[in-house]
N, C-alpha and C positions, 0 to 999 in steps of 0.2 A: 665594444666601444665604437661609436659612430665617427664618421668623418664630417667635419664642419667646414663650410666654405666661407671665406672672409674676403671683403673688398675694401678698398680705400673709402673712408667716410668723407673726408674733405682734405684740402691742401694738395701738395705735390706728391709727397711720399717717395718711396724708392722703387726701383723696378720690380721688386718682390711683391709689394702690396699694390702697386698700380695695376698690374695684370691680374691680381687676385691670387689667393693661395688657399690650400686645404690643410687642415690640422686634425689629427686624430686625438679626440678628447673623450673623457668619461662623461656620461650623462650628468653627473653631479658637478663637473667643473664649470666654473663661471665663464661666460663668453669673453673672448679677448677684447680688449678695448684699444690696444696699441699694437702696431706691427712689431714682431719680435726682432726685426733687423734695423728699423730706423725710428721706432717709437712714434710713427705717424698714426693718427686716429683711424681705426678700422671698425667695420660693422659686420655682424654675421649675416650671411645671405641665405635666404630660404630657397632651397632648390628641390626639384622633384627627386624622390627616392629611387634608387635602382632596384627594381622589383624583378625577381627571377621566378619563373614558373616551371615546375617539373624538372626535367633533365636538360632544359635549354641552356643552362649555364656551363655545360661541359663542352669543351671543344671536341669535335669529331676528328678522328685520326685523319680523315681525308682533307680536313681543313688545316691541320697543324702545319704541314709543310708549306702551304700557301702563306701562312702567317709567320713563317720563319722559325718555327719551334721544332724541337726534336723530343721524341717521347721514347722512354725505355720501359720495359716490363721485366719484372724479376722472373727468371726462368730456373734459378737454382740458388744455392747458398752463396751469396756474394757475386752472382753472375746475372747480368742484365742484357737483354736483347733490344736493339733498336726496333721500334714498331712503326714509327712515323718520322719523317724528316730526313734530310740528307747530310746534316752536320754531325760530326763525331763518328766514332768507330761503330761498327755493326754489333759488336759484342763488348761489353764492359765486364772485366773480371777484377773484383776487389781483392782477390788473392795474389795478383801480380805485384 
């Protein structure tokens, strides 16, 4: 299911639709005509797709910490080891 962007078509609208909003919809769903919060008129905005090539979409472990993420890898049954980041324990044991 794709994400569709909507913007205020006319009028004042609410803060939700004035700044634009994104909705996850099926391809078969009809475009929204009104804001789900204030019933103001909205229109679907055509935007560039997010295209990913190869493995570029995966965060490298070296960049995870910079982005504030923590990554764990399974090392045993119910045991996970921190491989990137500084937040959280070094070892997670689901058996505890």
